[in-house]
C-alpha positions as CSV (number, residue, x, y, z in Angstrom):
1,M,122.4,58.9,38.8
2,A,120.4,60.5,41.5
3,Q,123.0,63.2,42.1
4,L,123.1,64.3,38.5
5,Q,121.5,67.7,37.9
6,L,120.0,68.8,34.6
7,R,119.4,72.6,34.5
8,P,117.3,74.3,31.8
9,N,118.5,77.8,30.9
10,W,116.4,80.0,28.6
11,L,118.5,82.7,27.0
12,G,115.7,84.3,25.0
13,K,116.4,85.9,21.6
14,I,120.1,85.9,21.0
15,D,122.4,85.9,18.0
16,Y,123.7,82.5,16.9
17,V,127.4,83.1,17.8
18,S,126.5,84.3,21.3
19,G,124.3,81.2,21.8
20,V,127.0,78.8,20.9
21,R,129.5,80.8,23.0
22,A,127.3,80.4,26.1
23,V,127.8,76.7,25.8
24,E,131.5,77.0,25.3
25,I,131.9,79.3,28.3
26,E,130.2,76.7,30.5
27,R,132.5,74.0,29.1
28,Q,135.6,76.1,29.9
29,E,134.4,76.8,33.4
30,I,134.0,73.1,34.0
31,A,137.4,72.3,32.5
32,A,139.0,74.8,34.8
33,Q,138.0,72.8,37.8
34,E,140.4,69.9,37.5
35,A,139.1,67.9,40.4
36,L,135.4,68.5,39.6
37,D,133.1,65.6,40.2
38,L,131.1,65.4,36.9
39,K,128.2,63.8,38.9
40,I,127.6,67.2,40.5
41,A,128.7,69.3,37.6
42,S,126.3,71.6,35.7
43,H,124.7,69.7,32.9
44,T,122.7,72.4,31.1
45,I,120.0,72.5,28.4
46,F,120.2,75.9,26.7
47,G,117.1,77.2,25.0
48,M,116.9,80.2,22.7
49,E,115.7,81.7,19.4
50,H,117.9,83.4,16.8
51,P,117.5,86.2,14.2
52,L,117.5,85.1,10.6
53,T,120.7,83.0,10.2
54,I,122.0,80.4,7.8
55,T,124.5,77.9,9.4
56,L,126.8,75.9,7.3
57,G,128.0,72.5,8.7
58,K,131.1,70.6,7.8
59,R,129.5,69.1,4.6
60,A,127.9,72.3,3.4
61,D,128.7,73.7,0.0
62,P,127.6,77.4,0.0
63,L,127.3,77.5,-3.8
64,Q,124.9,74.6,-3.8
65,D,123.1,74.9,-0.4
66,I,122.3,78.7,-0.5
67,C,119.7,79.3,-3.1
68,V,119.6,83.1,-3.5
69,S,122.1,85.8,-4.5
70,V,124.4,87.7,-2.2
71,K,122.3,90.8,-2.9
72,I,119.1,89.2,-1.5
73,L,121.0,88.0,1.6
74,K,122.2,91.5,2.2
75,E,118.8,93.0,1.6
76,R,117.3,90.7,4.2
77,D,120.2,91.0,6.6
78,V,120.7,87.3,6.7
79,R,123.6,86.2,8.9
80,I,125.8,83.3,7.6
81,V,127.9,81.3,10.0
82,A,130.2,78.4,9.4
83,V,129.8,75.9,12.3
84,D,131.8,72.9,13.7
85,R,128.9,70.4,13.6
86,G,128.0,67.7,11.2
87,G,125.5,68.2,8.4
88,Q,125.0,70.8,5.7
89,A,122.9,74.0,5.7
90,T,120.3,74.8,8.2
91,L,118.3,77.9,8.9
92,H,117.3,79.7,12.1
93,N,114.8,82.5,12.4
94,P,112.5,84.2,15.0
95,G,109.8,81.9,16.4
96,Q,111.9,78.7,16.0
97,L,112.8,76.9,19.3
98,V,116.5,76.2,19.4
99,I,117.9,73.8,22.0
100,Y,121.5,73.1,22.9
101,P,122.1,70.3,25.4
102,H,125.4,70.5,27.1
103,L,125.9,67.1,28.8
104,H,128.8,64.8,29.5
105,L,127.5,61.6,27.9
106,P,129.6,59.1,29.8
107,T,128.5,60.6,33.1
108,W,124.9,60.0,32.1
109,G,125.7,56.5,30.9
110,V,124.7,57.0,27.3
111,G,126.6,56.5,24.1
112,V,126.3,58.8,21.1
113,R,123.6,56.9,19.2
114,N,121.6,56.5,22.5
115,F,121.9,60.2,23.1
116,V,120.6,61.0,19.6
117,N,117.7,58.6,20.2
118,C,116.9,60.4,23.4
119,L,116.7,63.7,21.7
120,Q,114.6,62.4,18.9
121,L,112.2,60.6,21.2
122,A,111.8,63.7,23.5
123,T,111.0,65.8,20.4
124,H,108.6,63.2,19.1
125,N,106.8,63.1,22.4
126,F,106.8,66.9,22.7
127,L,105.2,67.2,19.3
128,N,102.7,64.5,20.1
129,D,101.4,66.7,23.0
130,F,100.0,69.0,20.3
131,G,98.6,66.2,18.2
132,V,101.6,66.2,15.8
133,V,102.6,62.8,14.5
134,S,106.3,62.8,13.6
135,Y,108.7,60.2,12.3
136,T,112.3,59.9,10.9
137,Q,113.4,58.9,7.4
138,P,116.2,56.5,6.8
139,G,119.5,58.4,6.4
140,E,118.0,61.8,6.9
141,P,118.5,63.8,10.2
142,G,115.4,65.4,11.7
143,L,111.7,64.7,12.2
144,Y,109.0,64.8,9.6
145,T,105.3,65.0,9.5
146,E,102.6,64.6,6.8
147,R,102.9,68.3,6.2
148,G,106.7,68.4,5.9
149,K,109.9,68.6,8.0
150,I,109.5,70.1,11.4
151,A,112.6,69.4,13.5
152,F,116.3,69.5,12.6
153,F,119.3,67.9,14.4
154,G,123.0,68.6,14.2
155,L,125.4,67.7,17.0
156,R,129.1,67.8,17.9
157,I,130.5,65.5,20.6
158,K,134.0,66.4,21.9
159,N,135.7,64.6,24.9
160,G,132.3,63.2,25.8
161,W,130.5,66.6,25.9
162,S,127.7,67.4,23.6
163,S,127.2,70.8,21.9
164,H,124.9,72.2,19.2
165,G,121.6,70.3,19.2
166,L,118.2,70.7,17.6
167,A,115.7,73.2,16.3
168,I,111.9,72.9,16.2
169,N,109.8,75.1,13.9
170,V,107.1,76.6,16.1
171,Y,106.0,80.1,15.0
172,N,108.7,80.9,12.5
173,S,108.2,81.7,8.8
174,V,108.8,78.5,6.8
175,E,109.0,80.6,3.7
176,D,112.6,81.6,4.8
177,F,113.7,78.0,4.2
178,K,113.5,78.8,0.5
179,L,116.8,80.6,1.0
180,I,118.6,77.2,1.4
181,R,118.5,73.6,0.6
182,P,117.7,72.3,4.1
183,C,120.2,69.6,5.0
184,G,121.0,69.3,1.3
185,Q,117.4,68.5,0.2
186,K,116.0,70.5,-2.7
187,D,112.3,71.5,-2.7
188,Q,111.8,70.0,0.7
189,K,108.4,70.6,2.4
190,I,108.8,72.5,5.7
191,C,106.1,73.0,8.3
192,S,105.8,74.4,11.8
193,L,104.0,73.6,15.0
194,A,101.8,76.6,14.5
195,D,100.1,74.7,11.6
196,W,98.5,72.4,14.3
197,L,97.7,75.0,17.0
198,D,94.2,76.2,17.6
199,V,94.2,79.9,16.6
200,R,91.2,80.5,19.0
201,E,93.4,79.7,22.0
202,T,96.3,81.7,23.5
203,P,99.4,79.9,22.1
204,P,102.1,79.0,24.5
205,E,105.2,81.1,24.3
206,L,108.7,79.7,23.4
207,P,109.9,79.6,27.1
208,Q,106.9,77.5,28.1
209,L,107.5,75.2,25.2
210,F,111.2,74.9,26.1
211,E,110.3,73.8,29.6
212,K,107.9,71.2,28.2
213,W,110.5,69.8,25.9
214,C,113.1,69.7,28.8
215,T,110.6,67.7,30.9
216,H,110.2,65.1,28.2
217,F,114.0,64.9,27.7
218,E,114.9,64.6,31.3
219,Q,112.4,61.8,31.9
220,I,113.8,59.9,28.9
221,L,117.4,60.5,29.8
222,R,117.1,59.6,33.5
223,Y,115.2,56.3,32.9
224,Q,116.7,55.4,29.5
225,N,117.6,51.9,28.8
226,E,117.9,49.9,25.6
227,S,114.2,49.1,25.3
228,F,113.0,52.5,26.5
229,V,115.0,54.6,23.9
230,N,114.3,52.1,21.1
231,T,113.0,54.4,18.3
232,S,112.3,51.7,15.8
233,N,108.9,53.1,15.4
234,L,110.5,56.4,14.3
235,T,112.7,54.5,11.7
236,G,115.8,55.1,14.0
237,A,117.6,57.6,11.8
238,T,120.4,59.5,13.6
239,A,121.6,63.1,13.3
240,P,124.8,63.9,11.5
241,L,127.7,63.7,14.1
242,M,130.9,65.6,14.4
243,L,132.9,63.4,16.8
């Protein structure tokens, strides 16, 4: 385990397709090296933010999950992308922290459910740094607070490699979520980390927050075991999976 490297890579503001493509390019580069030792391969956490984009997972129904007309979508220059992850409709917009872990799960010694728990617990601990108490709800992907849903999860696991990941509302406009039924839920309350930040202080920027999240995640991933990643206190819900 000591040889394993986990590399954060902040891509900045980038369109959704290009962000997903960055993960795929790395996957192809690794696959091209037939004799590569996965213990010294690049296992990367990609961080980014996207322009206003609606993504539709495998279970999405555009007629049900998009709540506004095509005219409004065009007026607001909303990008709509069908994706190969589980789940329904999600939304990305500027100020939201998007994180795509690209890891080979067997090399790290974690199964799919364990991996999801690591992501949830890292995000829970990250939010707790800012005084935000978060929890899961049975059967519902994501993390919730007393003010509404704040983090969203949607993964794809193929040949042991993870792609897609999670999004945390930080400084983004939660009003944009009225464009969709987030994860199939109508009239769902949505909040952001900015609701808890002290406006009198200089707020941390997304790259700093990404580094903080990666620190939590790497600590949990490296020292994870059955008791350490037990998220029963979070209700233990898992993200929708595309295996």
